[in-house]
C-alpha positions as MATLAB code, in Angstrom:
seq = 'MVDNNALRKIAEETSKIGLEVTDIAGDVDILTRVSEEQTSSAVDIEETSLELSKNSQKISEHVRVMQDVIEGVEGDILNAKTKVSGTTENMVRFAEDVQSIASQVMELKDELMRVSAFTETINKINGQINMLAMNATIEAARAGEAGLGFAVVANEVRTLANNTSEVNKDITESLKALGKKTEILVKLCEGGQERAGETLSNCESLNENVDIVANSFQSVQHEAVSMVSDVENMSRQSGLALEAVQGLSEGLKLSKNSIEESKQRIDRLIGNCESLVMISVEQGLDTDDTKYLKSLRTIRNRIQSALEKAVAKGEVTLDDLFDEKYVEIKGSNPTQYMTKFVPMTDQYFTSIQETALQISDKITFCAAVDRNGFLPTHNLKFSKPQGNDPVWNMANSRNRRLFNDRVGLRAGQNTEKFLIQLYRRDMGGGQFVLMKDMSMPITVGGRHWGGVRLAYRVEANAGN';
ca = [
      55.585   29.658  -49.899;
      53.046   27.606  -47.533;
      54.507   26.626  -44.436;
      53.338   22.716  -44.005;
      54.778   22.491  -40.635;
      53.002   25.631  -39.708;
      49.492   24.110  -41.399;
      50.294   20.832  -39.327;
      50.647   22.409  -36.276;
      46.993   24.652  -37.212;
      45.210   21.444  -37.799;
      46.904   19.957  -34.847;
      45.708   22.588  -32.759;
      42.301   22.658  -33.984;
      42.389   18.878  -33.620;
      42.879   19.285  -29.374;
      40.264   22.404  -29.625;
      37.543   20.152  -31.193;
      38.552   17.553  -28.420;
      38.368   19.806  -25.623;
      34.962   20.879  -27.005;
      33.655   17.252  -27.353;
      34.592   16.636  -23.509;
      33.311   19.494  -22.554;
      29.964   18.458  -24.927;
      29.984   14.732  -23.185;
      29.402   16.993  -20.064;
      26.582   19.404  -21.369;
      25.005   16.034  -22.131;
      25.215   15.235  -18.946;
      24.224   18.211  -17.437;
      20.810   17.719  -20.213;
      19.976   14.574  -19.114;
      20.334   15.670  -15.409;
      18.236   18.482  -16.427;
      15.667   16.840  -18.370;
      15.062   14.588  -15.210;
      15.121   17.699  -13.086;
      12.608   19.228  -15.338;
      10.440   16.142  -15.260;
      10.782   15.933  -11.441;
       9.909   19.252  -10.803;
       6.756   18.904  -13.448;
       5.482   15.773  -11.412;
       6.018   17.531   -8.113;
       4.118   20.563   -9.888;
       1.395   18.567  -10.549;
       1.274   16.570   -7.548;
       1.602   20.098   -5.439;
      -1.339   21.298   -7.823;
      -3.373   18.607   -6.988;
      -2.600   18.660   -3.534;
      -3.919   22.951   -3.792;
      -6.859   21.896   -5.173;
      -7.443   18.859   -2.536;
      -6.671   21.110    0.044;
      -9.491   23.718   -1.212;
     -11.853   21.206   -1.487;
     -11.561   19.843    1.941;
     -11.778   23.441    3.215;
     -15.046   24.070    1.477;
     -15.806   20.914    2.634;
     -14.692   21.348    6.642;
     -16.869   24.985    6.100;
     -19.785   23.235    5.286;
     -19.169   20.432    7.935;
     -18.965   23.323   10.391;
     -22.494   25.287    8.953;
     -24.093   21.950    9.454;
     -22.611   21.606   12.435;
     -24.134   24.810   13.771;
     -26.987   24.276   12.486;
     -27.538   20.947   14.206;
     -26.284   22.272   17.290;
     -29.190   24.893   17.073;
     -31.462   22.215   16.492;
     -30.507   19.952   19.077;
     -30.435   23.384   21.400;
     -34.096   23.741   20.537;
     -34.578   20.051   20.997;
     -33.119   20.568   24.437;
     -35.874   23.184   25.119;
     -38.642   21.451   24.018;
     -37.661   18.387   25.712;
     -36.728   20.298   29.421;
     -40.257   22.022   28.804;
     -41.915   18.369   28.021;
     -39.910   17.080   31.128;
     -41.473   20.122   33.390;
     -45.192   18.909   31.757;
     -44.774   15.265   32.856;
     -43.615   16.183   36.141;
     -46.526   18.302   36.567;
     -48.547   15.318   35.111;
     -46.899   13.053   37.104;
     -47.287   15.116   40.471;
     -51.609   15.850   39.327;
     -51.542   11.500   38.691;
     -50.380   11.296   42.365;
     -52.937   13.675   43.461;
     -55.895   12.433   41.651;
     -54.340    8.657   42.826;
     -54.525   10.319   46.568;
     -57.965   11.623   46.142;
     -59.476    8.543   44.639;
     -57.712    6.447   47.440;
     -59.444    8.939   50.131;
     -62.613    8.712   48.033;
     -62.584    4.545   48.606;
     -61.977    5.027   52.453;
     -65.137    7.542   52.647;
     -67.034    4.931   50.352;
     -66.217    2.047   52.706;
     -67.111    4.205   56.047;
     -70.142    4.881   54.182;
     -70.725    1.694   53.615;
     -70.267    0.718   57.184;
     -73.208    3.335   58.297;
     -75.360    1.515   55.725;
     -74.666   -1.544   57.694;
     -75.460    0.383   60.916;
     -78.834    1.781   59.763;
     -79.887   -1.714   58.169;
     -78.964   -3.227   62.142;
     -81.114   -0.190   63.725;
     -84.197   -0.823   61.122;
     -84.561   -4.505   62.234;
     -84.510   -3.272   65.829;
     -86.964   -0.941   65.122;
     -88.986   -3.360   62.884;
     -89.165   -5.400   65.923;
     -90.014   -3.058   68.275;
     -92.949   -2.032   66.439;
     -94.165   -5.464   66.161;
     -94.061   -5.921   70.139;
     -95.706   -2.555   70.330;
     -98.532   -3.649   68.016;
     -99.010   -7.169   69.743;
     -99.025   -5.361   72.969;
    -101.112   -2.552   71.592;
    -104.094   -5.463   70.796;
    -104.012   -6.985   73.983;
    -104.692   -3.869   75.492;
    -107.932   -3.421   73.058;
    -109.553   -0.194   72.839;
    -106.906    1.477   75.346;
    -103.627   -0.007   72.628;
    -105.705    1.574   69.513;
    -103.418    4.972   69.795;
    -100.185    3.035   70.511;
    -101.120    0.683   67.653;
    -101.346    3.471   65.059;
     -98.430    4.864   66.408;
     -96.207    1.592   65.837;
     -97.618    0.971   62.522;
     -96.171    4.324   61.467;
     -92.898    3.651   62.819;
     -92.971    0.361   61.200;
     -93.668    1.674   57.625;
     -90.850    4.245   58.187;
     -88.533    1.893   58.869;
     -89.378   -0.090   56.260;
     -89.481    2.886   53.661;
     -85.857    3.535   55.382;
     -84.670    0.228   54.909;
     -85.763    0.372   51.476;
     -83.759    3.823   50.670;
     -80.767    2.085   52.760;
     -80.874   -0.960   50.313;
     -80.586    1.821   47.490;
     -77.916    3.625   49.123;
     -76.218    0.308   49.742;
     -76.428   -0.959   46.012;
     -75.146    2.743   44.714;
     -72.298    2.052   47.224;
     -71.499   -1.127   45.552;
     -71.706   -0.021   42.358;
     -69.620    2.817   42.800;
     -67.048    1.125   45.052;
     -66.963   -1.389   41.783;
     -65.779    1.655   39.600;
     -63.942    3.019   42.393;
     -62.029   -0.138   42.099;
     -61.300    0.012   38.616;
     -60.425    4.049   38.681;
     -57.930    2.991   42.171;
     -56.061    0.236   39.235;
     -55.956    3.019   36.575;
     -54.398    5.867   38.983;
     -51.884    2.892   40.166;
     -51.208    2.062   36.339;
     -50.819    5.744   35.609;
     -48.734    6.046   38.714;
     -46.332    3.348   37.457;
     -46.284    4.857   33.974;
     -45.966    8.831   34.842;
     -43.172    7.173   36.945;
     -41.590    5.645   33.946;
     -42.303    8.497   31.976;
     -40.712   10.845   34.502;
     -37.577    8.826   34.420;
     -37.260    8.086   30.755;
     -37.921   12.208   30.171;
     -34.848   12.776   32.869;
     -32.660   10.099   30.904;
     -33.604   11.503   27.469;
     -32.834   14.875   28.978;
     -29.570   13.786   30.190;
     -28.823   12.332   26.942;
     -29.705   15.320   25.323;
     -27.725   17.442   26.992;
     -24.433   14.782   26.495;
     -25.263   15.260   22.807;
     -25.582   18.923   22.806;
     -22.029   18.838   24.879;
     -20.306   16.462   21.984;
     -21.927   18.514   19.162;
     -20.592   21.502   21.196;
     -16.880   19.755   21.514;
     -17.002   18.918   17.909;
     -17.947   22.774   16.612;
     -14.659   23.539   18.716;
     -12.718   20.961   16.522;
     -14.552   22.161   13.564;
     -13.493   25.702   14.020;
      -9.596   24.270   14.986;
      -9.975   22.108   11.448;
     -11.089   24.812    9.521;
      -8.239   27.234   10.771;
      -6.038   24.292   10.251;
      -7.110   23.553    6.834;
      -7.095   27.284    5.874;
      -3.202   27.021    6.687;
      -2.735   24.080    4.855;
      -4.351   25.331    1.953;
      -2.145   28.464    2.223;
       0.887   26.608    2.854;
      -0.284   24.482   -0.089;
      -0.563   27.502   -2.330;
       2.697   28.671   -1.468;
       4.815   25.274   -2.195;
       3.104   25.800   -5.447;
       3.929   28.866   -6.197;
       7.583   27.843   -5.088;
       7.476   24.721   -6.995;
       5.997   26.810  -10.383;
       9.211   29.203   -9.956;
      11.654   26.056   -9.621;
       9.814   24.361  -12.439;
       9.770   27.751  -14.351;
      13.874   27.968  -13.460;
      14.440   24.774  -14.377;
      12.793   24.774  -18.255;
      14.856   27.821  -18.715;
      17.876   26.487  -17.393;
      17.349   23.175  -19.853;
      16.338   25.462  -22.518;
      19.921   27.388  -22.188;
      21.758   23.992  -21.620;
      20.237   22.851  -24.906;
      21.255   26.031  -26.871;
      24.450   25.756  -25.274;
      24.916   22.399  -26.610;
      23.654   23.256  -30.107;
      26.624   25.372  -30.328;
      28.970   23.354  -29.086;
      27.619   20.464  -31.637;
      27.825   23.336  -34.285;
      31.543   23.937  -32.719;
      32.457   20.524  -32.817;
      31.272   20.327  -36.535;
      33.164   23.388  -37.412;
      36.319   21.618  -35.914;
      35.348   18.375  -37.440;
      35.272   20.420  -41.163;
      38.864   22.011  -40.434;
      40.514   18.268  -39.516;
      38.935   16.770  -42.723;
      40.266   19.800  -44.849;
      43.691   19.278  -43.710;
      43.572   15.724  -44.214;
      42.226   16.391  -47.611;
      45.430   18.537  -48.262;
      47.839   16.047  -47.522;
      49.434   16.968  -44.353;
      51.519   14.105  -42.663;
      48.886   13.971  -38.858;
      48.353   10.698  -37.328;
      44.770   11.253  -39.052;
      46.073   10.930  -42.624;
      47.759    7.580  -41.718;
      44.408    6.009  -40.139;
      42.590    7.491  -43.461;
      44.880    5.621  -45.531;
      44.434    2.336  -43.325;
      40.895    2.791  -43.549;
      40.656    3.178  -47.533;
      42.448    0.246  -47.614;
      39.935   -1.836  -45.326;
      36.895   -0.235  -47.035;
      38.006   -1.012  -50.450;
      38.134   -4.627  -49.094;
      34.950   -5.011  -47.290;
      33.484   -3.524  -50.738;
      35.277   -5.988  -52.959;
      34.075   -8.493  -50.732;
      30.388   -7.504  -50.806;
      30.261   -7.705  -54.618;
      31.878  -10.779  -54.880;
      29.589  -12.146  -52.757;
      26.932  -10.613  -54.783;
      28.267  -11.740  -58.615;
      28.538  -15.471  -56.805;
      25.006  -15.634  -55.489;
      26.137  -15.993  -52.339;
      23.843  -13.150  -51.384;
      21.214  -10.916  -53.492;
      21.481   -7.632  -53.629;
      18.024   -7.309  -52.790;
      19.042   -9.306  -49.202;
      22.097   -7.243  -49.026;
      20.086   -4.085  -48.792;
      17.404   -5.955  -45.950;
      16.376   -3.726  -43.972;
      13.814   -5.688  -41.731;
      15.377   -6.032  -38.715;
      14.219   -9.273  -36.408;
      14.852   -8.996  -32.846;
      16.580  -11.725  -31.323;
      14.692  -12.966  -28.543;
      16.095  -12.777  -24.858;
      18.354  -10.549  -26.031;
      19.387   -7.706  -23.884;
      20.340   -4.761  -25.045;
      18.560   -5.628  -27.878;
      20.297   -7.921  -30.854;
      18.796   -8.037  -34.508;
      19.083  -10.114  -37.570;
      19.030   -9.784  -41.365;
      19.196  -11.448  -44.432;
      22.868  -10.391  -44.890;
      24.322  -11.351  -41.596;
      25.736  -14.845  -42.448;
      27.632  -12.880  -45.340;
      29.109  -10.293  -43.206;
      30.118  -12.720  -40.514;
      32.212  -14.779  -43.059;
      33.578  -11.880  -44.959;
      33.559   -9.045  -42.873;
      35.415  -10.511  -39.285;
      39.110  -11.207  -40.658;
      39.161   -7.821  -42.411;
      38.212   -5.800  -39.583;
      40.383   -7.639  -37.431;
      43.608   -6.367  -39.103;
      42.746   -2.825  -38.683;
      43.129   -3.382  -34.779;
      46.964   -4.258  -35.642;
      47.664   -0.682  -37.057;
      47.829    0.911  -33.475;
      46.792   -0.157  -30.418;
      45.074    3.540  -29.799;
      42.339    1.748  -32.493;
      39.616    0.846  -30.050;
      37.415   -0.714  -32.944;
      36.962   -1.101  -36.555;
      33.272   -2.272  -38.134;
      31.107   -1.595  -40.785;
      27.331   -0.694  -40.583;
      24.726    0.100  -42.929;
      22.794    3.217  -43.698;
      20.593    2.961  -40.749;
      23.475    2.089  -37.674;
      23.243   -1.464  -37.901;
      25.940   -3.127  -37.082;
      25.947   -6.698  -38.002;
      29.546   -8.138  -37.497;
      32.001   -6.555  -35.056;
      35.334   -7.460  -33.860;
      35.827  -10.416  -32.260;
      36.458   -8.807  -28.836;
      32.925   -7.575  -28.898;
      30.900  -10.435  -30.239;
      30.972  -12.345  -27.198;
      27.837  -14.368  -26.656;
      24.909  -12.437  -24.347;
      25.062  -13.179  -20.901;
      22.604  -12.906  -18.006;
      24.270   -9.237  -16.867;
      22.602   -6.611  -19.762;
      25.798   -4.401  -18.372;
      28.552   -6.738  -19.381;
      26.581   -7.472  -22.815;
      26.484   -3.398  -23.218;
      30.274   -3.700  -23.385;
      31.115   -7.198  -24.791;
      27.941   -8.196  -26.995;
      28.379   -5.144  -29.538;
      27.659   -7.002  -32.545;
      24.098   -7.090  -34.416;
      23.062   -4.076  -32.405;
      21.405   -0.838  -34.088;
      23.857    2.415  -33.655;
      21.629    5.278  -34.629;
      23.595    7.694  -32.116;
      24.578   10.993  -33.886;
      28.163    9.558  -34.712;
      27.072    5.865  -35.967;
      24.364    7.135  -38.085;
      26.231    9.617  -39.797;
      28.697    7.425  -40.402;
      26.394    5.301  -42.044;
      24.586    7.963  -44.179;
      27.774    9.374  -45.098;
      28.474    9.693  -48.916;
      31.244   12.150  -48.681;
      34.901   10.706  -49.185;
      35.128   10.349  -45.635;
      34.186   11.713  -42.357;
      35.789   12.452  -39.170;
      34.062   12.907  -35.976;
      34.595   13.683  -32.591;
      32.727   12.114  -29.470;
      33.331   10.693  -25.801;
      32.742    7.254  -25.324;
      31.476    5.944  -21.916;
      33.209    3.243  -20.628;
      31.328    3.027  -17.595;
      31.747    3.627  -13.886;
      32.071    7.227  -14.948;
      35.040    6.993  -16.963;
      35.066    8.465  -20.598;
      37.559    8.250  -23.060;
      37.693   11.051  -26.085;
      37.417    9.004  -29.441;
      37.910   10.112  -33.063;
      35.746    8.099  -35.537;
      36.615    8.036  -39.331;
      34.257    6.579  -41.921;
      34.345    5.648  -45.103;
      30.873    5.330  -47.742;
      30.793    1.599  -49.130;
      28.912    1.207  -52.244;
      27.682   -2.042  -53.892;
      26.346   -2.235  -57.090;
      26.169    1.509  -57.364;
      24.002    1.821  -54.538;
      25.325    3.248  -50.973;
      25.048    0.131  -48.571;
      26.563    2.404  -45.599;
      30.138    2.832  -44.206;
      33.209    1.115  -42.304;
      34.156    2.936  -39.291;
      37.539    3.288  -37.611;
      37.377    4.583  -34.038;
      40.845    5.668  -32.062;
      41.362    7.006  -28.959;
      43.120   10.489  -28.536;
      44.209   12.892  -25.961;
      42.667   16.816  -25.917;
      46.077   17.861  -24.118;
      48.703   15.752  -26.439;
      48.845   15.192  -29.878;
      47.501   12.501  -32.148;
];
C-alpha cells in the first residue's frame, strides 16, 4: 500500500529542491547579465584596442616617413649650406675685386687731374714762347739784314709753339672726355661698393640663417628618431594590450557560454521540479499547493463566468475581448497599454481578484493575463496611478502592463489544467523573494483567452 505521508514528504522535499534551484537560478541570471555586460565591455575594449593598435601602426609609418623626409631635407639643407657658403666666398672675393677696381679708378682720376694740371702748365709755357717769338721777330725786323736768321728761328719757334698748343688742346679735350667717363666710372664703383657690401652682409646673414635652419633640422631629426622609438614602443604595447584584451574577451565569452549552459540546465531542472510538484498535486496529496489550487480553481471559474456573461449581455464583443492591439498610454513609464476589453475587466476582475488576497498572507497577488502576458486589471495595491518616479511606478503601477517574461508568458499561454512555476521575485534593493506562480487557463466561447495567476511566497528551507 502506498504511504501518502511518504509521498507528501517526497513532494515537499522536491518543492524545496526546486526552490533552492530557483534561488540559484536567480543568482545565475544576475551572473548572466553581469557576464553579458562584461563581454560587451570587453568587445568594446577589444575594438577600441584594435583601432588603437591600427592607429599606432599608422602613426609609426607616418613618423618613419617623416623621419625619411627630414633626413632628405636635412641633406638638401646641408647641400644648400655648402652652396651658400661657396656663394658667400665668391661674393666676398667679388666685393674685394670691386673695392680694388674702385681704388684703382680713384687713382686714375687723381692721375688725370695731375695730367690736366700739366696741360695747363704747357699752355702757359706756350703762351710765353709765343710772346718771346713775337718779340724776337720784332727785334729781327729792326736789325735788318743782320736779324734775318734770328727771324727765321723765331718763326720756327712760334710755329712749334702753335703746334704744341694744338696738340695740348687735343690732349685737354681728351682728358675732359676721359674725366667725364672716369666720373661715371667712379660713381658706378661707389654704387658697386655699396651693393657689394650689402650683398656681402646679406650673404653672411643668409649663411647664419642656413646654419640655424640646419641645426634646427638636426634637432628635429633627433626628435624624430626619438619619436619613432616612442611610437614603436607604443605600437608594441598596444599590440600586447590588444592580445591581453582579446584573451580576456575570449575568456569572458567562454565563461558566458558556460554560464548560459548552466542556466539552461538549471532551467530544465526547475522544470523537472515543477513537473514533480504538479504530479503530487494531481495525485491529491494534502499540501499547501493543493489548497491554493482549489482556491485558484474557484477564482478562475468566477472570472471565466464573468467574461461569458459580459459577452452574452453585449457588454463586450468576442472580437473586442480578444483584442491584441495594445495602444501605448502616452507618458507612462514603465509603459502601460490600453485595449478594447480593459474597461470590462476593470469592472468584473477587481472584486474577484481581491478575494484571493484574503486566503493567505503568503499570497502576493492574483491577476488574470491574456495570451501575450498582458495584465489589464491588477490588485488594487498594484494599480495606483503612476507618478514621476519610474522605480516607484515599477512596484506600485503594475496594471495595464505586458509581462512577457518566462513565467508571465507561460501562465498566459498554458492550456493544461494548471501550471505551477517557481521563480525569484526582485523586491528591489538587492532583496529577493522565492515565489510559486500557480495558474489556470481561461476559455471563453471555446477560445483560449489567457490565464489567471496566483503567486505566493515560499521559503526554500521550510515547508510550504
